[in-house]
SEBA-651344 format. One line per field, with one value per residue (C-alpha): residue number from 1; x, y, z. Coordinates in nm, 3 decimals, padded with zeros to 5 digits. Example, Ala and Ser with C-alpha at 12.3 -4.5 7.8 and 13.67 -1.06 7.14 Angstrom:
<mifis>
k [1 | 2]
x [01.230 | 01.367]
y [-00.450 | -00.106]
z [00.780 | 00.714]
</mifis>
This chain:
<mifis>
k [1 | 2 | 3 | 4 | 5 | 6 | 7 | 8 | 9 | 10 | 11 | 12 | 13 | 14 | 15 | 16 | 17 | 18 | 19 | 20 | 21 | 22 | 23 | 24 | 25 | 26 | 27 | 28 | 29 | 30 | 31 | 32 | 33 | 34 | 35 | 36 | 37 | 38 | 39 | 40 | 41 | 42 | 43 | 44 | 45 | 46 | 47 | 48 | 49 | 50 | 51 | 52 | 53 | 54 | 55 | 56 | 57 | 58 | 59 | 60 | 61 | 62 | 63 | 64 | 65 | 66 | 67 | 68 | 69 | 70 | 71 | 72 | 73 | 74 | 75 | 76 | 77 | 78 | 79 | 80 | 81 | 82 | 83 | 84 | 85 | 86 | 87 | 88 | 89 | 90 | 91 | 92 | 93 | 94 | 95 | 96 | 97 | 98 | 99 | 100 | 101 | 102 | 103 | 104 | 105 | 106 | 107 | 108 | 109 | 110 | 111 | 112 | 113 | 114 | 115 | 116 | 117 | 118 | 119 | 120 | 121 | 122 | 123 | 124 | 125 | 126 | 127 | 128 | 129 | 130 | 131 | 132 | 133 | 134 | 135 | 136 | 137 | 138 | 139 | 140 | 141 | 142 | 143 | 144 | 145 | 146 | 147 | 148 | 149 | 150 | 151 | 152 | 153 | 154 | 155 | 156 | 157 | 158 | 159 | 160 | 161 | 162 | 163 | 164 | 165 | 166 | 167 | 168 | 169 | 170 | 171 | 172 | 173 | 174 | 175 | 176 | 177 | 178 | 179 | 180 | 181 | 182 | 183 | 184 | 185 | 186 | 187 | 188 | 189 | 190 | 191 | 192 | 193 | 194 | 195 | 196 | 197 | 198 | 199 | 200 | 201 | 202 | 203 | 204 | 205 | 206 | 207 | 208 | 209 | 210 | 211 | 212 | 213 | 214 | 215 | 216 | 217 | 218 | 219 | 220 | 221 | 222 | 223 | 224 | 225 | 226 | 227 | 228 | 229 | 230 | 231 | 232 | 233 | 234 | 235 | 236 | 237 | 238 | 239 | 240 | 241 | 242 | 243 | 244 | 245 | 246 | 247 | 248 | 249 | 250 | 251 | 252 | 253 | 254 | 255 | 256 | 257 | 258 | 259 | 260 | 261 | 262 | 263 | 264 | 265 | 266 | 267 | 268 | 269 | 270 | 271 | 272 | 273 | 274 | 275 | 276 | 277 | 278 | 279 | 280 | 281 | 282 | 283 | 284 | 285 | 286 | 287 | 288 | 289 | 290 | 291 | 292 | 293 | 294 | 295 | 296 | 297 | 298 | 299 | 300 | 301 | 302 | 303 | 304 | 305 | 306 | 307 | 308 | 309 | 310 | 311 | 312 | 313 | 314 | 315 | 316 | 317 | 318 | 319 | 320 | 321 | 322 | 323 | 324 | 325 | 326 | 327 | 328 | 329 | 330 | 331 | 332 | 333 | 334 | 335 | 336 | 337 | 338 | 339 | 340 | 341 | 342 | 343 | 344 | 345 | 346 | 347 | 348 | 349 | 350 | 351 | 352 | 353 | 354 | 355 | 356 | 357 | 358 | 359 | 360 | 361 | 362 | 363 | 364 | 365 | 366 | 367 | 368 | 369 | 370 | 371 | 372 | 373 | 374 | 375 | 376 | 377 | 378 | 379 | 380 | 381 | 382 | 383 | 384 | 385 | 386 | 387 | 388 | 389 | 390 | 391 | 392 | 393 | 394 | 395 | 396 | 397 | 398 | 399 | 400 | 401 | 402 | 403 | 404 | 405 | 406 | 407 | 408 | 409 | 410 | 411 | 412 | 413 | 414 | 415 | 416 | 417 | 418 | 419 | 420 | 421 | 422 | 423 | 424 | 425 | 426 | 427 | 428 | 429 | 430 | 431 | 432 | 433 | 434 | 435 | 436 | 437 | 438 | 439 | 440 | 441 | 442 | 443 | 444 | 445 | 446 | 447 | 448 | 449 | 450 | 451 | 452 | 453 | 454 | 455 | 456 | 457 | 458 | 459 | 460 | 461 | 462 | 463 | 464 | 465 | 466 | 467 | 468 | 469 | 470 | 471 | 472 | 473 | 474 | 475 | 476 | 477 | 478 | 479 | 480 | 481 | 482 | 483 | 484 | 485 | 486 | 487 | 488 | 489 | 490 | 491 | 492 | 493 | 494 | 495 | 496 | 497 | 498 | 499 | 500 | 501 | 502 | 503 | 504 | 505 | 506 | 507 | 508 | 509 | 510 | 511 | 512 | 513 | 514 | 515 | 516 | 517 | 518 | 519 | 520 | 521 | 522 | 523 | 524 | 525 | 526 | 527 | 528 | 529 | 530 | 531 | 532 | 533 | 534 | 535 | 536 | 537 | 538 | 539 | 540 | 541 | 542 | 543 | 544 | 545 | 546 | 547 | 548 | 549 | 550 | 551 | 552 | 553 | 554 | 555 | 556 | 557 | 558 | 559 | 560 | 561 | 562]
x [00.007 | 00.097 | 00.009 | -00.081 | -00.024 | -00.319 | -00.217 | -00.511 | -00.439 | -00.549 | -00.631 | -00.384 | -00.388 | -00.070 | -00.174 | 00.034 | 00.230 | 00.057 | -00.233 | -00.202 | 00.152 | -00.001 | -00.296 | -00.056 | 00.133 | -00.181 | -00.361 | -00.195 | -00.356 | -00.681 | -00.651 | -00.609 | -00.920 | -01.136 | -01.025 | -01.076 | -01.441 | -01.473 | -01.406 | -01.587 | -01.928 | -01.907 | -02.137 | -02.403 | -02.412 | -02.685 | -02.907 | -03.282 | -03.459 | -03.581 | -03.852 | -03.856 | -03.682 | -03.998 | -04.208 | -03.946 | -03.812 | -03.942 | -04.302 | -04.273 | -04.480 | -04.278 | -03.949 | -03.884 | -04.020 | -03.800 | -04.094 | -03.917 | -03.627 | -03.778 | -04.088 | -03.861 | -03.624 | -03.515 | -03.338 | -03.308 | -02.957 | -03.018 | -03.371 | -03.145 | -02.908 | -03.161 | -03.361 | -03.034 | -02.955 | -03.284 | -03.245 | -02.904 | -02.937 | -03.311 | -03.423 | -03.104 | -03.008 | -02.643 | -02.639 | -02.825 | -02.616 | -02.307 | -02.380 | -02.385 | -02.059 | -01.871 | -02.033 | -01.864 | -01.537 | -01.571 | -01.648 | -01.374 | -01.130 | -01.230 | -01.236 | -00.848 | -00.764 | -00.922 | -00.751 | -00.411 | -00.419 | -00.470 | -00.249 | 00.029 | -00.078 | -00.059 | -00.311 | -00.525 | -00.492 | -00.588 | -00.910 | -01.015 | -00.979 | -01.188 | -01.421 | -01.431 | -01.529 | -01.711 | -02.031 | -02.231 | -02.229 | -02.344 | -02.700 | -02.627 | -02.360 | -02.615 | -02.976 | -03.048 | -03.323 | -03.056 | -02.813 | -02.908 | -02.665 | -02.396 | -02.457 | -02.499 | -02.160 | -01.980 | -02.081 | -02.023 | -01.678 | -01.570 | -01.703 | -01.516 | -01.211 | -01.226 | -01.270 | -00.965 | -00.752 | -00.937 | -00.675 | -00.447 | -00.664 | -00.977 | -01.111 | -01.124 | -01.366 | -01.592 | -01.576 | -01.676 | -01.952 | -02.079 | -02.037 | -02.217 | -02.513 | -02.500 | -02.514 | -02.811 | -02.966 | -02.899 | -03.066 | -03.270 | -03.078 | -02.756 | -02.872 | -02.734 | -02.371 | -02.274 | -02.197 | -01.896 | -01.707 | -01.790 | -01.650 | -01.340 | -01.244 | -01.325 | -01.090 | -00.849 | -00.879 | -00.957 | -01.333 | -01.337 | -01.084 | -01.273 | -01.624 | -01.726 | -01.590 | -01.803 | -02.125 | -02.230 | -02.276 | -02.565 | -02.712 | -02.719 | -02.893 | -03.135 | -03.225 | -03.253 | -03.495 | -03.715 | -03.729 | -03.633 | -03.764 | -03.932 | -03.922 | -04.310 | -04.324 | -04.082 | -04.220 | -04.590 | -04.448 | -04.256 | -04.574 | -04.746 | -04.542 | -04.517 | -04.897 | -05.000 | -04.742 | -04.581 | -04.910 | -04.708 | -04.862 | -04.665 | -04.649 | -04.317 | -04.028 | -03.907 | -03.571 | -03.422 | -03.487 | -03.456 | -03.129 | -02.950 | -03.071 | -02.994 | -02.624 | -02.549 | -02.679 | -02.463 | -02.179 | -02.236 | -02.263 | -01.944 | -01.763 | -01.939 | -02.130 | -02.315 | -02.665 | -02.733 | -03.067 | -03.293 | -03.529 | -03.388 | -03.683 | -03.582 | -03.392 | -03.505 | -03.559 | -03.585 | -03.469 | -03.119 | -03.070 | -03.152 | -02.935 | -02.632 | -02.722 | -02.728 | -02.407 | -02.256 | -02.409 | -02.267 | -01.923 | -01.927 | -02.039 | -01.760 | -01.501 | -01.647 | -01.650 | -01.274 | -01.171 | -01.327 | -01.083 | -00.797 | -00.797 | -00.963 | -00.908 | -01.073 | -01.369 | -01.376 | -01.402 | -01.649 | -01.887 | -01.850 | -01.993 | -02.296 | -02.382 | -02.494 | -02.744 | -02.909 | -03.194 | -03.284 | -03.273 | -03.576 | -03.843 | -04.113 | -04.131 | -04.035 | -03.741 | -03.675 | -03.515 | -03.215 | -03.134 | -02.772 | -02.789 | -02.835 | -02.481 | -02.327 | -02.129 | -02.092 | -01.903 | -01.613 | -01.627 | -01.609 | -01.317 | -01.110 | -01.194 | -01.022 | -00.724 | -00.698 | -00.687 | -00.423 | -00.213 | 00.042 | 00.096 | 00.174 | 00.430 | 00.623 | 00.825 | 00.852 | 00.502 | 00.413 | 00.453 | 00.229 | -00.051 | -00.033 | -00.080 | -00.346 | -00.532 | -00.476 | -00.649 | -00.921 | -00.989 | -00.999 | -01.240 | -01.458 | -01.447 | -01.532 | -01.826 | -01.963 | -01.928 | -02.164 | -02.399 | -02.430 | -02.569 | -02.892 | -02.940 | -02.939 | -03.317 | -03.601 | -03.632 | -03.297 | -03.343 | -03.676 | -03.544 | -03.251 | -03.444 | -03.662 | -03.381 | -03.285 | -03.620 | -03.897 | -04.104 | -04.136 | -04.471 | -04.356 | -04.070 | -04.379 | -04.557 | -04.272 | -04.203 | -04.585 | -04.511 | -04.217 | -04.422 | -04.706 | -04.489 | -04.341 | -04.691 | -04.681 | -05.029 | -05.055 | -04.708 | -04.800 | -05.127 | -04.935 | -04.690 | -04.999 | -05.201 | -04.877 | -04.808 | -05.170 | -05.144 | -04.844 | -05.002 | -05.371 | -05.403 | -05.133 | -05.346 | -05.096 | -05.092 | -05.481 | -05.492 | -05.232 | -05.417 | -05.713 | -05.530 | -05.399 | -05.779 | -05.895 | -05.644 | -05.784 | -06.167 | -06.265 | -06.406 | -06.601 | -06.357 | -06.101 | -06.413 | -06.393 | -06.041 | -06.030 | -06.284 | -06.060 | -05.777 | -06.015 | -06.118 | -05.759 | -05.634 | -05.876 | -05.583 | -05.532 | -05.677 | -05.571 | -05.824 | -06.094 | -05.994 | -05.990 | -06.337 | -06.459 | -06.299 | -06.495 | -06.810 | -06.745 | -06.710 | -07.053 | -07.176 | -07.296 | -07.137 | -07.325 | -07.121 | -06.817 | -06.834 | -06.889 | -06.574 | -06.339 | -06.485 | -06.369 | -06.040 | -05.976 | -06.006 | -05.677 | -05.493 | -05.690 | -05.436 | -05.429 | -05.460 | -05.558 | -05.792 | -05.961 | -05.980 | -06.132 | -06.389 | -06.447 | -06.494 | -06.757 | -06.945 | -06.977 | -07.125 | -07.349 | -07.488 | -07.310 | -07.130 | -07.054 | -06.916 | -06.699 | -06.578 | -06.479 | -06.269 | -06.091 | -05.962 | -05.847 | -05.649 | -05.501 | -05.404 | -05.242 | -05.068 | -05.102 | -04.945 | -05.232 | -05.333 | -05.636 | -05.783 | -05.706 | -05.874 | -06.177 | -06.210 | -06.177 | -06.439 | -06.666 | -06.656 | -06.688 | -07.003 | -07.178 | -07.048 | -06.873]
y [-00.015 | 00.356 | 00.687 | 00.986 | 01.315 | 01.377 | 01.073 | 00.847 | 00.500 | 00.326 | -00.024 | -00.215 | -00.570 | -00.787 | -01.005 | -01.310 | -01.378 | -01.727 | -01.789 | -02.165 | -02.165 | -01.942 | -02.170 | -02.456 | -02.267 | -02.219 | -02.548 | -02.671 | -02.365 | -02.430 | -02.816 | -02.714 | -02.476 | -02.764 | -02.999 | -02.711 | -02.704 | -03.041 | -03.120 | -02.816 | -02.917 | -03.290 | -03.350 | -03.152 | -03.406 | -03.619 | -03.359 | -03.398 | -03.163 | -02.885 | -02.581 | -02.462 | -02.794 | -02.972 | -02.765 | -02.657 | -03.019 | -03.305 | -03.244 | -03.030 | -03.195 | -03.121 | -03.235 | -03.505 | -03.303 | -03.044 | -02.819 | -02.757 | -02.574 | -02.438 | -02.272 | -02.093 | -01.880 | -01.628 | -01.931 | -02.207 | -02.310 | -02.386 | -02.537 | -02.737 | -02.848 | -02.960 | -03.156 | -03.325 | -03.410 | -03.566 | -03.763 | -03.901 | -03.959 | -03.966 | -03.775 | -03.810 | -03.501 | -03.600 | -03.555 | -03.243 | -03.111 | -03.236 | -03.010 | -02.709 | -02.802 | -02.844 | -02.483 | -02.339 | -02.480 | -02.314 | -01.988 | -02.003 | -02.081 | -01.806 | -01.577 | -01.688 | -01.669 | -01.289 | -01.197 | -01.325 | -01.029 | -00.780 | -00.879 | -01.118 | -01.444 | -01.521 | -01.255 | -01.383 | -01.721 | -01.601 | -01.450 | -01.715 | -01.945 | -01.700 | -01.725 | -02.065 | -02.163 | -01.856 | -01.954 | -01.662 | -01.862 | -02.173 | -02.126 | -02.078 | -02.382 | -02.656 | -02.541 | -02.654 | -02.403 | -02.137 | -02.251 | -02.000 | -01.777 | -02.032 | -02.041 | -01.692 | -01.610 | -01.888 | -01.755 | -01.401 | -01.458 | -01.645 | -01.328 | -01.097 | -01.318 | -01.302 | -00.951 | -00.877 | -01.090 | -00.931 | -00.667 | -00.944 | -01.153 | -01.040 | -01.397 | -01.346 | -01.062 | -01.310 | -01.555 | -01.277 | -01.179 | -01.554 | -01.629 | -01.300 | -01.420 | -01.749 | -01.565 | -01.385 | -01.728 | -01.844 | -01.573 | -01.246 | -01.095 | -01.090 | -00.807 | -00.547 | -00.700 | -00.488 | -00.215 | -00.423 | -00.368 | 00.011 | 00.009 | -00.191 | 00.064 | 00.359 | 00.229 | 00.181 | 00.539 | 00.409 | 00.483 | 00.737 | 00.559 | 00.241 | 00.305 | 00.203 | -00.157 | -00.226 | -00.065 | -00.431 | -00.551 | -00.325 | -00.346 | -00.742 | -00.675 | -00.455 | -00.650 | -00.953 | -00.781 | -00.633 | -00.870 | -01.229 | -01.201 | -00.865 | -00.701 | -00.666 | -01.026 | -01.098 | -00.868 | -01.035 | -01.378 | -01.278 | -01.073 | -01.407 | -01.627 | -01.361 | -01.332 | -01.676 | -01.880 | -01.641 | -01.425 | -01.118 | -00.794 | -00.633 | -00.300 | -00.050 | -00.085 | 00.237 | 00.263 | 00.455 | 00.158 | -00.145 | -00.033 | 00.025 | -00.244 | -00.485 | -00.378 | -00.351 | -00.728 | -00.856 | -00.659 | -00.795 | -01.165 | -01.132 | -01.017 | -01.231 | -01.522 | -01.626 | -01.581 | -01.744 | -01.786 | -01.907 | -01.623 | -01.259 | -01.088 | -01.024 | -00.719 | -00.573 | -00.219 | -00.009 | 00.341 | 00.256 | -00.047 | 00.153 | 00.451 | 00.177 | 00.071 | 00.409 | 00.497 | 00.184 | 00.229 | 00.582 | 00.463 | 00.208 | 00.490 | 00.711 | 00.465 | 00.390 | 00.783 | 00.822 | 00.502 | 00.681 | 00.953 | 00.792 | 00.429 | 00.290 | -00.081 | -00.069 | 00.153 | -00.145 | -00.396 | -00.259 | -00.155 | -00.523 | -00.611 | -00.357 | -00.409 | -00.769 | -00.658 | -00.407 | -00.633 | -00.704 | -00.370 | -00.222 | -00.042 | -00.270 | -00.586 | -00.854 | -00.959 | -01.019 | -00.717 | -00.942 | -01.328 | -01.476 | -01.604 | -01.251 | -01.168 | -01.497 | -01.306 | -00.986 | -01.138 | -01.171 | -00.786 | -00.770 | -01.026 | -00.855 | -00.511 | -00.658 | -00.770 | -00.439 | -00.275 | -00.534 | -00.523 | -00.257 | -00.500 | -00.768 | -00.556 | -00.551 | -00.874 | -00.881 | -00.895 | -01.151 | -01.451 | -01.341 | -01.263 | -01.559 | -01.742 | -01.519 | -01.595 | -01.975 | -01.954 | -01.714 | -01.981 | -02.290 | -02.089 | -01.998 | -02.359 | -02.507 | -02.280 | -02.334 | -02.729 | -02.665 | -02.490 | -02.764 | -02.963 | -02.700 | -02.821 | -03.208 | -03.227 | -03.035 | -03.074 | -02.963 | -02.647 | -02.529 | -02.581 | -02.375 | -02.102 | -02.102 | -01.958 | -01.704 | -01.609 | -01.614 | -01.350 | -01.467 | -01.630 | -01.875 | -02.017 | -02.076 | -02.258 | -02.488 | -02.548 | -02.657 | -02.880 | -03.001 | -03.099 | -03.225 | -03.513 | -03.589 | -03.637 | -03.339 | -03.212 | -02.969 | -02.779 | -02.800 | -02.630 | -02.347 | -02.300 | -02.264 | -02.034 | -01.815 | -01.824 | -01.700 | -01.440 | -01.272 | -01.301 | -01.338 | -01.396 | -01.685 | -01.959 | -02.235 | -02.203 | -02.199 | -02.539 | -02.678 | -02.587 | -02.733 | -03.037 | -03.061 | -03.010 | -03.278 | -03.537 | -03.439 | -03.497 | -03.174 | -03.138 | -02.842 | -02.631 | -02.783 | -02.707 | -02.359 | -02.331 | -02.508 | -02.283 | -01.967 | -02.107 | -02.177 | -01.819 | -01.695 | -01.948 | -02.121 | -02.362 | -02.539 | -02.866 | -03.031 | -02.834 | -02.972 | -03.317 | -03.284 | -03.121 | -03.441 | -03.649 | -03.427 | -03.502 | -03.889 | -03.889 | -03.710 | -03.990 | -03.694 | -03.896 | -03.688 | -03.391 | -03.584 | -03.685 | -03.329 | -03.213 | -03.486 | -03.419 | -03.054 | -03.171 | -03.375 | -03.067 | -02.959 | -03.293 | -03.529 | -03.795 | -03.809 | -04.182 | -04.149 | -03.893 | -04.099 | -04.396 | -04.191 | -04.098 | -04.440 | -04.523 | -04.245 | -04.407 | -04.736 | -04.555 | -04.381 | -04.679 | -04.617 | -04.922 | -04.886 | -04.524 | -04.689 | -04.966 | -04.711 | -04.495 | -04.794 | -04.921 | -04.567 | -04.548 | -04.874 | -04.778 | -04.473 | -04.660 | -05.044 | -05.016 | -04.864 | -05.118 | -04.917 | -04.918 | -05.283 | -05.380 | -05.150 | -05.307 | -05.673 | -05.576 | -05.447 | -05.756 | -05.968 | -05.790 | -05.715 | -06.005 | -05.791]
z [00.012 | -00.067 | 00.119 | -00.139 | -00.041 | 00.192 | 00.394 | 00.255 | 00.279 | -00.009 | -00.097 | -00.311 | -00.428 | -00.528 | -00.827 | -00.892 | -01.211 | -01.255 | -01.066 | -01.115 | -00.939 | -00.693 | -00.637 | -00.583 | -00.314 | -00.111 | -00.148 | 00.189 | 00.369 | 00.201 | 00.308 | 00.654 | 00.635 | 00.504 | 00.788 | 01.059 | 00.902 | 00.906 | 01.236 | 01.363 | 01.184 | 01.165 | 01.470 | 01.283 | 00.969 | 01.120 | 01.257 | 01.153 | 00.903 | 01.107 | 01.061 | 00.720 | 00.579 | 00.666 | 00.438 | 00.173 | 00.122 | 00.308 | 00.256 | -00.084 | -00.340 | -00.635 | -00.464 | -00.714 | -01.000 | -01.221 | -01.163 | -00.794 | -00.955 | -01.254 | -01.092 | -00.862 | -01.111 | -00.829 | -00.659 | -00.920 | -00.855 | -00.479 | -00.567 | -00.826 | -00.600 | -00.371 | -00.629 | -00.757 | -00.395 | -00.337 | -00.690 | -00.594 | -00.182 | -00.105 | 00.186 | 00.365 | 00.587 | 00.586 | 00.192 | 00.222 | 00.499 | 00.367 | 00.053 | 00.270 | 00.451 | 00.127 | 00.019 | 00.357 | 00.239 | -00.090 | 00.058 | 00.300 | 00.079 | -00.180 | 00.124 | 00.167 | -00.214 | -00.210 | 00.109 | 00.004 | -00.282 | -00.022 | 00.277 | 00.391 | 00.379 | 00.738 | 00.823 | 00.532 | 00.687 | 01.027 | 00.885 | 00.700 | 01.007 | 01.225 | 00.939 | 00.898 | 01.255 | 01.378 | 01.571 | 01.401 | 01.083 | 01.245 | 01.165 | 00.769 | 00.738 | 00.979 | 00.880 | 00.543 | 00.459 | 00.512 | 00.243 | -00.031 | 00.171 | 00.123 | -00.260 | -00.307 | -00.114 | -00.301 | -00.636 | -00.549 | -00.413 | -00.747 | -00.924 | -00.705 | -00.725 | -01.104 | -01.104 | -00.916 | -01.137 | -01.469 | -01.510 | -01.606 | -01.867 | -02.031 | -01.995 | -01.614 | -01.663 | -01.846 | -01.578 | -01.301 | -01.499 | -01.530 | -01.166 | -01.066 | -01.285 | -01.068 | -00.748 | -00.876 | -00.964 | -00.613 | -00.442 | -00.517 | -00.225 | -00.423 | -00.644 | -00.409 | -00.458 | -00.725 | -00.449 | -00.341 | -00.698 | -00.639 | -00.321 | -00.394 | -00.700 | -00.474 | -00.190 | -00.453 | -00.590 | -00.932 | -00.940 | -01.187 | -01.418 | -01.440 | -01.349 | -01.717 | -01.627 | -01.343 | -01.491 | -01.615 | -01.251 | -01.158 | -01.518 | -01.444 | -01.102 | -01.255 | -01.560 | -01.321 | -01.081 | -01.342 | -01.635 | -01.517 | -01.175 | -01.069 | -00.764 | -00.694 | -00.730 | -00.473 | -00.221 | -00.279 | -00.221 | 00.088 | 00.211 | 00.167 | 00.347 | 00.646 | 00.652 | 00.601 | 00.752 | 01.028 | 01.086 | 01.081 | 00.997 | 00.701 | 00.758 | 00.813 | 01.068 | 01.242 | 01.081 | 01.382 | 01.568 | 01.314 | 01.175 | 01.508 | 01.654 | 01.378 | 01.317 | 01.717 | 01.718 | 01.463 | 01.616 | 01.968 | 01.840 | 01.632 | 01.931 | 02.182 | 02.058 | 02.348 | 02.290 | 01.935 | 01.861 | 01.568 | 01.663 | 01.744 | 01.870 | 02.231 | 02.220 | 02.525 | 02.413 | 02.702 | 02.682 | 02.845 | 02.597 | 02.315 | 02.404 | 02.455 | 02.076 | 01.972 | 02.102 | 01.965 | 01.621 | 01.629 | 01.720 | 01.422 | 01.209 | 01.310 | 01.245 | 00.909 | 00.817 | 00.953 | 00.721 | 00.449 | 00.474 | 00.626 | 00.567 | 00.268 | 00.324 | 00.635 | 00.467 | 00.191 | 00.465 | 00.672 | 00.374 | 00.261 | 00.610 | 00.558 | 00.193 | 00.191 | 00.490 | 00.273 | 00.154 | 00.503 | 00.633 | 00.431 | 00.651 | 00.460 | 00.717 | 00.460 | 00.668 | 01.061 | 01.241 | 01.248 | 01.176 | 01.187 | 00.839 | 00.714 | 00.794 | 00.669 | 00.392 | 00.573 | 00.872 | 00.619 | 00.606 | 00.998 | 01.027 | 00.782 | 00.918 | 01.233 | 01.053 | 00.909 | 01.228 | 01.380 | 01.079 | 01.251 | 01.529 | 01.299 | 01.096 | 01.417 | 01.415 | 01.791 | 01.845 | 01.562 | 01.735 | 01.997 | 01.742 | 01.598 | 01.924 | 02.019 | 01.683 | 01.744 | 02.098 | 01.974 | 01.651 | 01.897 | 02.140 | 01.865 | 01.727 | 02.052 | 02.083 | 01.743 | 01.826 | 02.145 | 01.917 | 01.648 | 01.957 | 01.959 | 01.567 | 01.617 | 01.678 | 01.682 | 02.069 | 02.118 | 01.889 | 02.073 | 02.381 | 02.324 | 02.164 | 02.468 | 02.643 | 02.409 | 02.278 | 02.538 | 02.415 | 02.070 | 01.981 | 01.763 | 02.061 | 02.246 | 01.983 | 01.915 | 02.259 | 02.296 | 02.007 | 02.206 | 02.536 | 02.336 | 02.151 | 02.476 | 02.646 | 02.852 | 02.759 | 03.053 | 02.976 | 02.595 | 02.678 | 02.878 | 02.589 | 02.333 | 02.526 | 02.577 | 02.219 | 02.128 | 02.433 | 02.261 | 01.907 | 01.931 | 01.522 | 01.528 | 01.380 | 01.444 | 01.757 | 01.796 | 01.568 | 01.812 | 02.138 | 01.983 | 01.936 | 02.320 | 02.392 | 02.159 | 02.315 | 02.682 | 02.517 | 02.601 | 02.254 | 02.282 | 02.365 | 02.099 | 01.810 | 01.903 | 01.891 | 01.562 | 01.401 | 01.513 | 01.340 | 01.014 | 01.045 | 01.040 | 00.784 | 00.612 | 00.470 | 00.753 | 00.660 | 00.965 | 01.136 | 00.903 | 00.950 | 01.350 | 01.329 | 01.154 | 01.456 | 01.693 | 01.518 | 01.461 | 01.880 | 01.872 | 01.644 | 01.399 | 01.097 | 00.811 | 00.990 | 01.005 | 00.632 | 00.517 | 00.721 | 00.592 | 00.209 | 00.285 | 00.411 | 00.078 | -00.116 | 00.008 | 00.026 | -00.195 | -00.213 | 00.203 | 00.279 | 00.653 | 00.572 | 00.304 | 00.542 | 00.814 | 00.542 | 00.483 | 00.855 | 00.857 | 00.563 | 00.713 | 01.022 | 00.818 | 00.640 | 00.315 | 00.241 | -00.122 | -00.052 | 00.211 | -00.012 | -00.268 | -00.003 | 00.150 | -00.187 | -00.296 | 00.059 | -00.027 | -00.353 | -00.209 | 00.075 | 00.057 | 00.417 | 00.564 | 00.845 | 00.935 | 00.587 | 00.563 | 00.874 | 00.783 | 00.417 | 00.558 | 00.804 | 00.558 | 00.336 | 00.618 | 00.743 | 00.366 | 00.193 | -00.078]
</mifis>
């Protein structure tokens, strides 16, 4: 690096004379990083499919069909990888999570290669090691549904790496554009990453000279948003998910609260990753807490502004932290205030910014061994914390119990805890948790339905019926409530009403063998043997192992002679 007349330190890169020979020299470092990641995350491999994994992968009706990826152009590469993994390995969580870990190795390796162009190799390796094992990234690596951020990051870093090399050979520029398109095909959130190219050239002091070269990146982003995908389509889709699945009112955040809260949350977790959580909703925004966050946020901005004037490498890497977060910081409530997966790529910016700050220490040879030892200790501690966190992701029970400790005021937490206690037969505690979820969010249809299930199991049918109807008044697509209401009327021996609810159920899930079997049972009780026989046969065609349908059909033939 050099210092110009006004004492501004600019970002410089040192390109290798031969890329292949340079990669050969760096291969041992990449191997060590891969081993470090495998040792840290191997425990997570056999974990269950969790949360959104169930609806987007396990129970998705099109998982084995090419429609699974062709119907979702905004994340077609991620969806294609899921489809291909299923085709090769079936619904094996080890295979799905293995792809995520391999992607994390790829992202870490690309981070190391990029950093070696901007700083001494030892510092680049320290930064990549911390990034490889930092607990803040564990959600993205372990949770299968979060791996869109892995695909996005991997392809973008490939694009950025080849852009850095493009001054040597023109074909590298073409590679950069190709991988930037791949990043966009992995996640719609990649559309803001063109700002990294502008930030890099500005940090080098060459934006005026080379701005035409980087115009293609925002052009591709805008084309992707407006022609191929359309930002309005994404907003409608995301709004629908938040409204119908999470029962959130899609209005607006106050940016004066949202942005400082989100950024300071990430900074706190980066420095002290103790309170990791699936739901970051318990921010405890008292006046004292808010003032603390404003002071921390202001200090962060002050460092950013000083770096703009005095230290462009530091400015670039702080910007690298902030840019990937932009799609999640919109005032429109189409994202959570904070989520660990949001800051996966941006964490590389934080790690590199710290390296920029400690580089003067590294340049003092007498302090270099101490710095390396300290970095090794920090890496081991971070890896240990990540290994501990992986235990929370092994099962749904582990995840929701852990989340209950970190997000006690989130209604989703209590709904999931109610599900946990219900599965373990503790209906009293399950009822308490579901009622708490409803108290926190009265329009939470899933919790209303789940409370109905608990009351149903306790034979409190009148109360259960009320909660099922309340759930359906909010979300008419909860077909399980129609099926449960059919069960209540079956207990009341009102078989005609039972049939009506089960027929309603089958308008949503026409191939559900259990619902068809229940309908057949109701037909038998309602003296409709021919309808019952046809229903039993259809249930067995869908699921030949359905013992209830087998027994029902056998009894029907025995009693009617046909």
